[in-house]
N, CA, C and O atoms as CSV, one atom per row, in Angstrom:
chain,resi,resn,atom,element,x,y,z
A,1,MET,N,N,146.696,182.162,112.392
A,1,MET,CA,C,147.323,181.314,113.404
A,1,MET,C,C,147.006,181.923,114.818
A,1,MET,O,O,147.003,183.148,114.940
A,2,ILE,N,N,146.720,181.047,115.967
A,2,ILE,CA,C,146.616,181.423,117.194
A,2,ILE,C,C,147.961,181.575,117.741
A,2,ILE,O,O,148.789,180.676,117.591
A,3,THR,N,N,148.244,182.705,118.395
A,3,THR,CA,C,149.610,182.881,119.047
A,3,THR,C,C,149.226,182.456,120.554
A,3,THR,O,O,148.084,182.574,120.998
A,4,THR,N,N,150.272,181.969,121.257
A,4,THR,CA,C,150.250,181.787,122.693
A,4,THR,C,C,151.541,182.186,123.291
A,4,THR,O,O,152.623,182.191,122.705
A,5,THR,N,N,151.310,182.525,124.538
A,5,THR,CA,C,152.328,182.924,125.420
A,5,THR,C,C,152.395,181.992,126.629
A,5,THR,O,O,151.350,181.717,127.220
A,6,THR,N,N,153.503,181.520,127.006
A,6,THR,CA,C,153.561,180.473,128.033
A,6,THR,C,C,153.748,181.236,129.484
A,6,THR,O,O,154.627,182.070,129.702
A,7,THR,N,N,152.815,180.820,130.379
A,7,THR,CA,C,152.922,181.217,131.812
A,7,THR,C,C,152.576,180.030,132.560
A,7,THR,O,O,151.448,179.537,132.527
A,8,GLY,N,N,153.555,179.559,133.245
A,8,GLY,CA,C,153.460,178.350,134.085
A,8,GLY,C,C,153.365,177.209,133.082
A,8,GLY,O,O,154.015,177.225,132.037
A,9,ASP,N,N,152.547,176.224,133.415
A,9,ASP,CA,C,152.535,174.937,132.607
A,9,ASP,C,C,151.726,174.954,131.332
A,9,ASP,O,O,152.015,174.222,130.386
A,10,ALA,N,N,150.714,175.792,131.314
A,10,ALA,CA,C,149.759,175.768,130.083
A,10,ALA,C,C,150.001,177.124,129.344
A,10,ALA,O,O,150.177,178.190,129.933
A,11,PRO,N,N,149.991,176.969,128.028
A,11,PRO,CA,C,150.134,178.233,127.212
A,11,PRO,C,C,148.709,179.017,127.442
A,11,PRO,O,O,147.607,178.508,127.642
A,12,GLN,N,N,149.044,180.351,127.358
A,12,GLN,CA,C,147.907,181.284,127.525
A,12,GLN,C,C,147.463,181.879,126.216
A,12,GLN,O,O,148.342,182.014,125.365
A,13,PRO,N,N,146.341,182.223,125.944
A,13,PRO,CA,C,145.940,182.769,124.601
A,13,PRO,C,C,146.783,184.049,124.398
A,13,PRO,O,O,147.104,184.771,125.342
A,14,GLY,N,N,147.128,184.292,123.102
A,14,GLY,CA,C,147.707,185.428,122.670
A,14,GLY,C,C,146.879,186.411,122.274
A,14,GLY,O,O,145.682,186.135,122.185
A,15,PRO,N,N,147.314,187.694,121.968
A,15,PRO,CA,C,146.276,188.779,121.706
A,15,PRO,C,C,145.415,188.685,120.455
A,15,PRO,O,O,144.380,189.333,120.305
A,16,ASP,N,N,145.876,187.900,119.640
A,16,ASP,CA,C,144.980,187.737,118.429
A,16,ASP,C,C,144.093,186.549,118.451
A,16,ASP,O,O,143.498,186.296,117.404
A,17,SER,N,N,143.914,185.793,119.463
A,17,SER,CA,C,143.174,184.504,119.517
A,17,SER,C,C,141.768,184.830,119.237
A,17,SER,O,O,141.127,183.970,118.633
A,18,GLU,N,N,141.156,185.958,119.580
A,18,GLU,CA,C,139.713,186.354,119.273
A,18,GLU,C,C,139.488,186.663,117.924
A,18,GLU,O,O,138.388,186.453,117.411
A,19,THR,N,N,140.591,187.225,117.195
A,19,THR,CA,C,140.337,187.834,115.894
A,19,THR,C,C,140.478,186.712,114.670
A,19,THR,O,O,140.124,186.969,113.519
A,20,GLN,N,N,140.997,185.534,115.043
A,20,GLN,CA,C,141.287,184.553,113.960
A,20,GLN,C,C,140.002,183.701,113.763
A,20,GLN,O,O,139.304,183.401,114.732
A,21,PRO,N,N,139.693,183.306,112.470
A,21,PRO,CA,C,138.673,182.348,112.312
A,21,PRO,C,C,139.065,180.939,113.005
A,21,PRO,O,O,140.211,180.494,113.075
A,22,ARG,N,N,137.961,180.359,113.476
A,22,ARG,CA,C,138.197,178.900,113.933
A,22,ARG,C,C,138.078,177.933,112.846
A,22,ARG,O,O,137.081,177.811,112.134
A,23,THR,N,N,139.149,177.258,112.762
A,23,THR,CA,C,139.217,176.061,111.726
A,23,THR,C,C,139.693,174.818,112.380
A,23,THR,O,O,140.155,174.815,113.520
A,24,ALA,N,N,139.568,173.734,111.618
A,24,ALA,CA,C,140.123,172.528,112.334
A,24,ALA,C,C,141.713,172.708,112.506
A,24,ALA,O,O,142.267,172.257,113.509
A,25,GLU,N,N,142.434,173.382,111.494
A,25,GLU,CA,C,143.962,173.590,111.729
A,25,GLU,C,C,144.152,174.450,112.803
A,25,GLU,O,O,145.017,174.131,113.619
A,26,SER,N,N,143.419,175.645,113.001
A,26,SER,CA,C,143.752,176.474,114.164
A,26,SER,C,C,143.381,175.853,115.522
A,26,SER,O,O,144.153,176.019,116.466
A,27,LEU,N,N,142.225,175.135,115.681
A,27,LEU,CA,C,141.989,174.414,116.826
A,27,LEU,C,C,142.990,173.395,117.018
A,27,LEU,O,O,143.521,173.352,118.128
A,28,GLY,N,N,143.357,172.537,116.105
A,28,GLY,CA,C,144.448,171.571,116.172
A,28,GLY,C,C,145.768,172.159,116.848
A,28,GLY,O,O,146.352,171.579,117.764
A,29,THR,N,N,146.187,173.408,116.280
A,29,THR,CA,C,147.398,174.008,116.718
A,29,THR,C,C,147.164,174.433,118.061
A,29,THR,O,O,148.111,174.258,118.828
A,30,TRP,N,N,146.126,174.953,118.530
A,30,TRP,CA,C,145.816,175.367,119.968
A,30,TRP,C,C,145.987,174.122,120.826
A,30,TRP,O,O,146.694,174.160,121.834
A,31,LEU,N,N,145.298,172.927,120.411
A,31,LEU,CA,C,145.309,171.809,121.163
A,31,LEU,C,C,146.714,171.144,121.344
A,31,LEU,O,O,147.101,170.613,122.385
A,32,VAL,N,N,147.421,171.251,120.179
A,32,VAL,CA,C,148.738,170.695,120.322
A,32,VAL,C,C,149.597,171.490,121.237
A,32,VAL,O,O,150.358,170.892,121.997
A,33,SER,N,N,149.544,172.695,121.227
A,33,SER,CA,C,150.290,173.501,122.207
A,33,SER,C,C,149.937,173.288,123.612
A,33,SER,O,O,150.808,173.388,124.476
A,34,HIS,N,N,148.707,172.997,123.910
A,34,HIS,CA,C,148.191,172.676,125.210
A,34,HIS,C,C,148.758,171.283,125.613
A,34,HIS,O,O,149.390,171.089,126.652
A,35,VAL,N,N,148.496,170.429,124.774
A,35,VAL,CA,C,148.916,168.893,125.132
A,35,VAL,C,C,150.455,168.951,125.307
A,35,VAL,O,O,150.981,168.347,126.242
A,36,ALA,N,N,151.157,169.641,124.454
A,36,ALA,CA,C,152.696,169.619,124.655
A,36,ALA,C,C,152.907,170.234,125.976
A,36,ALA,O,O,153.755,169.682,126.677
A,37,ALA,N,N,152.291,171.294,126.469
A,37,ALA,CA,C,152.561,171.987,127.650
A,37,ALA,C,C,152.297,170.976,128.860
A,37,ALA,O,O,153.127,170.877,129.764
A,38,TYR,N,N,151.226,170.297,128.852
A,38,TYR,CA,C,150.827,169.405,129.870
A,38,TYR,C,C,151.719,168.064,129.857
A,38,TYR,O,O,151.907,167.478,130.923
A,39,THR,N,N,152.195,167.642,128.819
A,39,THR,CA,C,152.967,166.431,128.655
A,39,THR,C,C,154.497,166.752,128.747
A,39,THR,O,O,155.297,165.822,128.852
A,40,ARG,N,N,154.906,168.033,128.710
A,40,ARG,CA,C,156.312,168.501,128.574
A,40,ARG,C,C,157.071,168.046,127.515
A,40,ARG,O,O,158.244,167.697,127.649
A,41,LEU,N,N,156.393,168.029,126.340
A,41,LEU,CA,C,157.002,167.596,124.939
A,41,LEU,C,C,156.998,168.817,124.153
A,41,LEU,O,O,156.376,169.810,124.529
A,42,SER,N,N,157.705,168.781,123.016
A,42,SER,CA,C,157.771,169.865,122.057
A,42,SER,C,C,156.535,169.777,121.229
A,42,SER,O,O,155.987,168.683,121.091
A,43,THR,N,N,156.064,170.837,120.675
A,43,THR,CA,C,154.836,170.660,119.665
A,43,THR,C,C,155.206,169.759,118.580
A,43,THR,O,O,154.316,169.060,118.094
A,44,ASP,N,N,156.410,169.677,118.128
A,44,ASP,CA,C,156.830,168.837,117.001
A,44,ASP,C,C,156.673,167.370,117.319
A,44,ASP,O,O,156.514,166.537,116.426
A,45,GLU,N,N,156.717,167.072,118.568
A,45,GLU,CA,C,156.571,165.664,119.052
A,45,GLU,C,C,155.091,165.026,118.992
A,45,GLU,O,O,154.877,163.816,119.066
A,46,ILE,N,N,154.090,166.032,118.844
A,46,ILE,CA,C,152.786,165.669,118.942
A,46,ILE,C,C,152.186,165.303,117.478
A,46,ILE,O,O,152.074,166.095,116.542
A,47,ASP,N,N,151.855,164.051,117.484
A,47,ASP,CA,C,151.097,163.590,116.186
A,47,ASP,C,C,149.649,163.833,116.373
A,47,ASP,O,O,149.086,163.254,117.302
A,48,ARG,N,N,148.946,164.666,115.553
A,48,ARG,CA,C,147.678,164.884,115.681
A,48,ARG,C,C,146.624,163.735,115.554
A,48,ARG,O,O,145.454,163.880,115.908
A,49,THR,N,N,147.153,162.525,114.996
A,49,THR,CA,C,146.414,161.481,114.872
A,49,THR,C,C,146.560,160.380,115.864
A,49,THR,O,O,145.766,159.440,115.896
A,50,ALA,N,N,147.601,160.496,116.695
A,50,ALA,CA,C,147.926,159.571,117.815
A,50,ALA,C,C,147.064,159.860,118.991
A,50,ALA,O,O,146.664,160.971,119.338
A,51,PRO,N,N,146.805,158.588,119.624
A,51,PRO,CA,C,145.995,158.898,120.908
A,51,PRO,C,C,146.722,159.743,122.002
A,51,PRO,O,O,147.916,159.576,122.248
A,52,LEU,N,N,145.949,160.651,122.639
A,52,LEU,CA,C,146.703,161.599,123.637
A,52,LEU,C,C,147.306,160.783,124.760
A,52,LEU,O,O,148.239,161.243,125.418
A,53,THR,N,N,146.806,159.600,124.995
A,53,THR,CA,C,147.387,158.817,126.227
A,53,THR,C,C,148.780,158.197,125.696
A,53,THR,O,O,149.565,157.711,126.510
A,54,ASP,N,N,149.046,158.219,124.448
A,54,ASP,CA,C,150.444,157.796,123.996
A,54,ASP,C,C,151.472,158.898,124.376
A,54,ASP,O,O,152.675,158.656,124.282
A,55,TYR,N,N,151.053,160.015,124.771
A,55,TYR,CA,C,151.970,161.069,125.222
A,55,TYR,C,C,152.064,161.241,126.678
A,55,TYR,O,O,152.820,162.070,127.186
A,56,GLY,N,N,151.256,160.416,127.388
A,56,GLY,CA,C,151.268,160.391,128.783
A,56,GLY,C,C,150.161,161.366,129.291
A,56,GLY,O,O,150.149,161.666,130.485
A,57,LEU,N,N,149.380,161.792,128.571
A,57,LEU,CA,C,148.207,162.700,129.083
A,57,LEU,C,C,147.394,161.890,130.059
A,57,LEU,O,O,146.685,160.958,129.680
A,58,ASP,N,N,147.502,162.254,131.319
A,58,ASP,CA,C,146.781,161.662,132.348
A,58,ASP,C,C,145.288,162.169,132.628
A,58,ASP,O,O,144.867,163.021,131.846
A,59,SER,N,N,144.512,161.777,133.569
A,59,SER,CA,C,143.279,162.197,133.883
A,59,SER,C,C,143.285,163.718,134.529
A,59,SER,O,O,142.355,164.499,134.326
A,60,LEU,N,N,144.345,164.020,135.267
A,60,LEU,CA,C,144.388,165.394,135.705
A,60,LEU,C,C,144.723,166.412,134.663
A,60,LEU,O,O,144.182,167.518,134.668
A,61,ALA,N,N,145.689,166.022,133.687
A,61,ALA,CA,C,145.899,166.940,132.580
A,61,ALA,C,C,144.797,166.979,131.617
A,61,ALA,O,O,144.555,167.987,130.953
A,62,ALA,N,N,144.132,165.902,131.535
A,62,ALA,CA,C,142.761,166.001,130.576
A,62,ALA,C,C,141.776,166.814,131.208
A,62,ALA,O,O,141.080,167.543,130.500
A,63,LEU,N,N,141.604,166.787,132.587
A,63,LEU,CA,C,140.575,167.672,133.126
A,63,LEU,C,C,141.065,169.142,133.106
A,63,LEU,O,O,140.245,170.059,133.048
A,64,SER,N,N,142.340,169.359,133.151
A,64,SER,CA,C,142.838,170.680,133.018
A,64,SER,C,C,142.752,171.324,131.552
A,64,SER,O,O,142.564,172.526,131.368
A,65,LEU,N,N,142.913,170.379,130.534
A,65,LEU,CA,C,142.577,170.669,129.195
A,65,LEU,C,C,141.200,171.089,129.037
A,65,LEU,O,O,140.934,172.082,128.360
A,66,CYS,N,N,140.247,170.358,129.654
A,66,CYS,CA,C,138.854,170.577,129.565
A,66,CYS,C,C,138.607,172.061,130.120
A,66,CYS,O,O,137.843,172.817,129.520
A,67,GLY,N,N,139.253,172.436,131.236
A,67,GLY,CA,C,139.092,173.674,131.672
A,67,GLY,C,C,139.592,174.747,130.790
A,67,GLY,O,O,138.982,175.806,130.647
A,68,ASP,N,N,140.769,174.453,130.165
A,68,ASP,CA,C,141.295,175.453,129.183
A,68,ASP,C,C,140.262,175.663,127.972
A,68,ASP,O,O,140.031,176.774,127.494
A,69,ILE,N,N,139.717,174.568,127.567
A,69,ILE,CA,C,138.766,174.632,126.369
A,69,ILE,C,C,137.605,175.554,126.827
A,69,ILE,O,O,137.172,176.457,126.112
A,70,GLU,N,N,137.123,175.266,128.084
A,70,GLU,CA,C,136.027,176.071,128.539
A,70,GLU,C,C,136.360,177.564,128.541
A,70,GLU,O,O,135.563,178.382,128.084
A,71,ASP,N,N,137.603,177.932,129.085
A,71,ASP,CA,C,137.993,179.183,129.215
A,71,ASP,C,C,138.171,179.851,128.004
A,71,ASP,O,O,137.689,180.972,127.836
A,72,GLU,N,N,138.863,179.233,127.077
A,72,GLU,CA,C,139.232,179.828,125.658
A,72,GLU,C,C,138.108,180.011,124.857
A,72,GLU,O,O,138.016,181.084,124.261
A,73,PHE,N,N,137.136,179.076,124.713
A,73,PHE,CA,C,136.136,179.083,123.831
A,73,PHE,C,C,134.716,179.399,124.313
A,73,PHE,O,O,133.735,179.442,123.571
A,74,ASP,N,N,134.710,179.628,125.720
A,74,ASP,CA,C,133.355,179.986,126.402
A,74,ASP,C,C,132.292,178.859,125.990
A,74,ASP,O,O,131.150,179.113,125.608
A,75,LEU,N,N,132.861,177.521,126.132
A,75,LEU,CA,C,131.997,176.411,125.755
A,75,LEU,C,C,132.160,175.369,126.928
A,75,LEU,O,O,133.272,175.031,127.333
A,76,VAL,N,N,131.078,174.923,127.402
A,76,VAL,CA,C,131.072,173.959,128.458
A,76,VAL,C,C,131.198,172.529,127.872
A,76,VAL,O,O,130.377,172.130,127.046
A,77,VAL,N,N,132.229,171.758,128.300
A,77,VAL,CA,C,132.462,170.437,127.766
A,77,VAL,C,C,132.459,169.438,128.881
A,77,VAL,O,O,132.706,169.811,130.028
A,78,GLU,N,N,132.191,168.180,128.601
A,78,GLU,CA,C,132.132,167.238,129.614
A,78,GLU,C,C,133.619,166.929,130.068
A,78,GLU,O,O,134.590,167.142,129.342
A,79,PRO,N,N,133.690,166.414,131.320
A,79,PRO,CA,C,135.165,166.243,131.661
A,79,PRO,C,C,135.778,164.964,131.006
A,79,PRO,O,O,136.954,164.694,131.250
A,80,THR,N,N,135.124,164.260,130.283
A,80,THR,CA,C,135.507,163.076,129.553
A,80,THR,C,C,135.885,163.413,128.040
A,80,THR,O,O,136.289,162.514,127.303
A,81,VAL,N,N,135.753,164.651,127.617
A,81,VAL,CA,C,135.925,164.961,126.253
A,81,VAL,C,C,137.210,164.560,125.658
A,81,VAL,O,O,137.250,164.222,124.475
A,82,ALA,N,N,138.316,164.576,126.433
A,82,ALA,CA,C,139.607,164.121,125.860
A,82,ALA,C,C,139.585,162.609,125.612
A,82,ALA,O,O,140.230,162.107,124.691
A,83,TRP,N,N,138.791,161.858,126.498
A,83,TRP,CA,C,138.696,160.426,126.251
A,83,TRP,C,C,137.776,159.902,125.028
A,83,TRP,O,O,137.946,158.920,124.305
A,84,ASP,N,N,136.760,160.857,125.028
A,84,ASP,CA,C,135.640,160.624,124.014
A,84,ASP,C,C,136.173,160.910,122.687
A,84,ASP,O,O,135.777,160.271,121.712
A,85,HIS,N,N,137.120,161.909,122.584
A,85,HIS,CA,C,137.718,162.287,121.236
A,85,HIS,C,C,139.197,162.267,121.516
A,85,HIS,O,O,139.821,163.279,121.834
A,86,PRO,N,N,139.763,161.001,121.378
A,86,PRO,CA,C,141.154,160.756,121.963
A,86,PRO,C,C,142.377,161.251,121.230
A,86,PRO,O,O,143.511,161.069,121.674
A,87,THR,N,N,142.125,161.883,120.096
A,87,THR,CA,C,143.294,162.501,119.274
A,87,THR,C,C,143.124,164.031,119.244
A,87,THR,O,O,142.030,164.534,119.501
A,88,VAL,N,N,144.165,164.746,118.943
A,88,VAL,CA,C,144.161,166.127,118.583
A,88,VAL,C,C,143.067,166.390,117.409
A,88,VAL,O,O,142.174,167.235,117.460
A,89,GLU,N,N,143.308,165.542,116.406
A,89,GLU,CA,C,142.348,165.682,115.231
A,89,GLU,C,C,140.833,165.416,115.571
A,89,GLU,O,O,139.954,166.098,115.042
A,90,ALA,N,N,140.573,164.502,116.383
A,90,ALA,CA,C,139.168,164.247,116.732
A,90,ALA,C,C,138.746,165.366,117.600
A,90,ALA,O,O,137.689,165.945,117.348
A,91,LEU,N,N,139.451,165.705,118.561
A,91,LEU,CA,C,138.967,166.744,119.464
A,91,LEU,C,C,138.823,168.127,118.746
A,91,LEU,O,O,137.961,168.929,119.105
A,92,ALA,N,N,139.594,168.354,117.835
A,92,ALA,CA,C,139.570,169.552,117.059
A,92,ALA,C,C,138.135,169.538,116.216
A,92,ALA,O,O,137.329,170.468,116.164
A,93,ALA,N,N,138.040,168.403,115.650
A,93,ALA,CA,C,136.784,168.274,114.815
A,93,ALA,C,C,135.436,168.366,115.654
A,93,ALA,O,O,134.395,168.827,115.187
A,94,TYR,N,N,135.563,167.914,116.844
A,94,TYR,CA,C,134.422,167.944,117.924
A,94,TYR,C,C,134.338,169.458,118.259
A,94,TYR,O,O,133.247,170.025,118.221
A,95,LEU,N,N,135.403,170.075,118.566
A,95,LEU,CA,C,135.293,171.430,118.926
A,95,LEU,C,C,134.735,172.311,117.830
A,95,LEU,O,O,133.939,173.207,118.111
A,96,LEU,N,N,135.123,172.088,116.609
A,96,LEU,CA,C,134.627,172.853,115.396
A,96,LEU,C,C,133.281,172.616,115.316
A,96,LEU,O,O,132.587,173.572,114.970
A,97,ASP,N,N,132.672,171.431,115.585
A,97,ASP,CA,C,131.235,171.151,115.387
A,97,ASP,C,C,130.569,171.830,116.505
A,97,ASP,O,O,129.494,172.386,116.279
A,98,GLU,N,N,131.066,171.853,117.663
A,98,GLU,CA,C,130.339,172.467,118.780
A,98,GLU,C,C,130.279,173.942,118.763
A,98,GLU,O,O,129.317,174.577,119.197
A,99,LEU,N,N,131.441,174.513,118.199
A,99,LEU,CA,C,131.495,176.117,118.071
A,99,LEU,C,C,130.667,176.479,117.028
A,99,LEU,O,O,130.030,177.525,117.147
A,100,GLY,N,N,130.543,175.749,115.931
A,100,GLY,CA,C,129.687,176.170,114.781
A,100,GLY,C,C,130.291,177.482,114.273
A,100,GLY,O,O,131.253,178.023,114.820
A,101,PRO,N,N,129.683,177.943,113.225
A,101,PRO,CA,C,130.137,179.258,112.570
A,101,PRO,C,C,130.050,180.406,113.605
A,101,PRO,O,O,129.101,180.573,114.371
A,102,ARG,N,N,131.117,181.145,113.533
A,102,ARG,CA,C,131.152,182.336,114.432
A,102,ARG,C,C,130.259,183.491,113.929
A,102,ARG,O,O,130.221,183.748,112.725
A,103,SER,N,N,129.543,184.188,114.829
A,103,SER,CA,C,128.688,185.190,114.436
A,103,SER,C,C,129.422,186.459,114.354
A,103,SER,O,O,130.114,186.815,115.308
A,104,GLU,N,N,129.324,187.192,113.258
A,104,GLU,CA,C,130.110,188.554,113.097
A,104,GLU,C,C,129.575,189.646,114.106
A,104,GLU,O,O,130.235,190.647,114.384
A,105,ALA,N,N,128.367,189.383,114.615
A,105,ALA,CA,C,127.787,190.408,115.645
A,105,ALA,C,C,128.430,190.188,116.932
A,105,ALA,O,O,128.418,191.072,117.788
A,106,ALA,N,N,129.032,188.977,117.134
A,106,ALA,CA,C,129.576,188.676,118.633
A,106,ALA,C,C,130.644,189.414,118.975
A,106,ALA,O,O,131.154,189.282,120.087
């Protein structure tokens, strides 16, 4: 599981975020924590299959989420990624596909 610590509005990666394998579940958990922070909801209120817009995720928060994804996973994503993959589940699947298998040498 990826651990996070909260600083300001968005959760920050915890110390073991680099050591855990990337799975749809771990990516979904990471995304839920960030969506919850941006929408000021608890993680329990986020349904992974519901559209992010149902929680009031606006364009500014979606753009910030893109920046968080780029920072956390060293992956360049289009600013529209949250609209192109409008649920946590869809976005996690997209990220898993983009990240591919992790190299043990990295």
